[in-house]
N, C-alpha and C positions, 0 to 999 in steps of 0.2 A: 494596513497601507495608509500612508499619509500623503496628502497632495497639497502643494502650495502654488498659487498663481501670482505672478509678479509682472507688473508693467515695466517697460524698458526705462522709464524715467526714475524709478526707485534707485537710490544711491548705491545699493548693494550690487547693482549690475552696471558695468561700465563697458558697453560695446565699443570696439574700435571702429572708426570710420573706414569704410571699404570702398576702394576704387574712386577714381576722380569723379565719376558720375553721381556719387552720393549713395551708393549701395551700402546697406547696413544689415548686419545679422542681429535680430532682436530676440531676446530671451522672453518667451511667453509664459513659461511655467516649468515646474519640476514635479516629479512623481517618484517617490521612494517605495520600493517593493522589497520587503525582507521576508524570506521564507526559511522554514526549518525543514531539514531533510535534503532530498536530492535536487529540488528546484533551486536554481541559482537566484540569489538576490541581485538587485540592480537599482541604479539611480538613473532616471531618465530626465532629459532636458528637452523640452519642446521649443524649437527655434523657428524663426521666419525670416527669410531674406527679402528685404524691402528695398525700394529705390532703383530696381533694375528688373528687366523683363525675365520672367521664368515661364517658359511654355514649351511647346513641342520642338522648337528650334533653338531654344536657349535653356540648357539644362544644367543642373548643379549636382555636385557630388562631394562627399566628405573625404578629403585626401588624407588628412592626419589630425590627430587629437591628442593632447596631453592634459592630464588633470592632477591636481595636488590639493590635499586638504590643509587646513590651517595648522596642523601638527607637523607638516612637512612630509607626509606620506604620499607617495605617488600612487595613483589609482589607475588600473588598467581599463582601457576601453573595451566594450563588449562588441564582438565582431558582427553581430547581427544588426547593428544600427549604422548604416545599412550593411548588408552582406552581399557580395564582397564590397570592400571599401571603394572600388572604382565603379560602383553602380551609379548611373546617372538617373535623376528624376526630373520630370517637368513640373513638379509641384514645388512651390517656394517654402513649404513647411517641411522641416526635417527634425527627426527625433535622434538625439545623441545619447547613447547609453554608456555608463561606466559602472565599475564595481562600487558598491557603497562603502563609505569610509567607516572607521570604527565609531562606536557610539559616543566617544568623548569628543569627536570632531564637531565643530560648530559651523564651518563654512568650507566651500570648495571653490577653487579657481580653475577655469578652463582656458586653454589656448589651442588654436588649430588653424587649419588651412582648408578652404573650399576650392574646388575647381569649377570654374564657370565655362561651359562648353557651348560655343556658337556653332550651329550646324548649318552649313551652306556649301553649295557647289563652288562658289567664288573663292572660299577659303580652303577648298579641297578637303573639307571635313565630311562632306557628303558626296559619295560617288555613285552615279547611276549608270550601269553598264549593260548594254544589250549585245546581241551577236556573240554570245558566250563561246560558241564553237570556234571563234576566231581568236580567242583570248587564252588558249591553253599555254601553259609552261612559260608564263611571264609573271613578274611581280605586278599585281594589280594595284598596289598602293602608290601614292605619289612619291616622287623622288625625295621629298623632304622627310619621308618616313624611312630613313636609311637603316634604322634598326628594327624594322618590322617587315615581314614578308607574308603575302597571301597569294598563293599560286594555285590556279585551277589545273588539276591533273586529268588528262585524258586516259582514264583507266581502260576503257574499251579498246582504244587505239594501241596502247602499250601492250595489252594482253594479246591482241592479234599479232603484233610485231614480234613478241617473245615466242609465240607458237610457230611463226613462219620463218623467222631469221634471228636467231639468238644473238649473233654478232652485231646486227643492226640495233637490236634492243639495247645492248650495253653501250653502244655508241650514242644512242638517244639519251640514256641516263647521263652520260658525260655532258651532253649538250644542255640538258635540263639543269644539271648542277652548275655549269659555268654561266648560263644565260639567266637563270631565274634564282640561283642561290639556294636551291633545295639541298639540304644536308650541309653539315659543317665541313665535310670533305667528300671526295668521290666515293669512298667506301661507305660513309654514312648515308649518302644519297642512294647507293645501291641497296643497302639494308632497308631503308625506308620504303623505297618503291617496290622491292620484292615483297615486303610484308603487306603493303597496300594492295598489291595484285592478289596475294593469297587471300586476304580478307574479302576482296572483290568477288572471287570465285565462290565464296560462301554466302554472298548476299542473295537473299531470297526474293527481293523485290525486283521490279522491272528496272534494269540498269539505265534505260533512257530517262528515268525519273530520279536520277541520282547525280549530285554534284559533290565532288571530292576535292578538298583543298589541303595543300601543305600550308600550315600556319606556324610562323615563327614570330613570336610577339613578346619578347622578354620584358617590355615596359608597359604592357597592357594598353597599347595604342588603339587596338581594334575594339570599338565599343559595341558594334552590332552588325550582324549580317542577316539580310532578309532577301527573299526571292519573290517577285511579283510578276503578274501579267494582267494588263488592263485593270490595275488597281487591286486585283485579288491576291491575297497572300497565299503562295503555293506551298508553304512549309507543311510537311506531314510528319516532321520529326527531325531531330539532329543527333549526331554522335560526335563527341569531342573528347579526345584523349591525347595527351602530350602534344605532338605537332600535327595531329590529324583532326580535321573538321569536315564532317560529312553531312550533307543535307539530303533527306528523302523528300521528294516533291509529289504533289497531287496530280501533276500533269507532266507530259513530256517537255523537255527543253526544246524550244524553237527560237528563231531569231528575235522574236518579240519578248522572250523571257528576260526580265530585268533583274539584275543583281544590284542590290542597294547595300552599300557599306558605309557605316559611320566610323570615322577614324580620327583620333586626336592628332593635332600637330601644334607647333608653337604659335601659329597665327590664330588658331581656333580656341585655345585654352588660356584663360586668365586665372591666376591664382589670387584668392581672396583670403587674407589673414583675418582672424577674429580673436577676440578675447573677452572673457567675463571674469571679473575679480570679486572674490569674497562673497560668493552666493551663500546666503544664510540657509542652512539645512532645516528641514522640518523638525 
């Protein structure tokens, strides 16, 4: 394994100026790891975002990266740096990983885009919702998130309605589809809710400690979902599959139980392009 550390002022590294505030992605070093056998080889670049706040409420993520060596070969990024690519961190240091070039290559150039995420209630990127029993069957996300839906489903109420009056149950499905956008069409909504109720009957935990969401998020706008009461994290586990997101809680849901959602929108996300040219390889 070879390691090389480089200061940003060295001429081999040319960072682009980022954002009007003077933010800059600085290349701190590179680490080449070549393995024989089943372990994958990789080339890591340690970077640091400077000149801008990075903390709990100002997070950063690698949105996209392209890399090419001096022979003109395109190098694939390695997905675990970070994985998934929409993972946000509150640390200003980030490691970018790509597949190593051929031995004949002498340098690599990187281009990419970071997403800078400002988390605040004012920007509607942080939602704190209580009285959850009054929020069933509506899209909980702001209107500007027109391509994302997060709908809290009252499984207990639907199960009771289906057992007592099946006609009313199917009318309720129609209302949920039309008002909250659950399902691509009415048949899809019916299939989804029928399966959700079937799975609900198999749930072995206390149903009063369960939150079930219909989640439709094709652009990965929903960053995080948490449940709190008096500052205590109530999560006891989650299940996420396709459009289903289910939270198992440590305590019963009451009016003071708080649902906290972090969600991207155009006001809260700023894209930061960056580039490093002709990075000399070890």
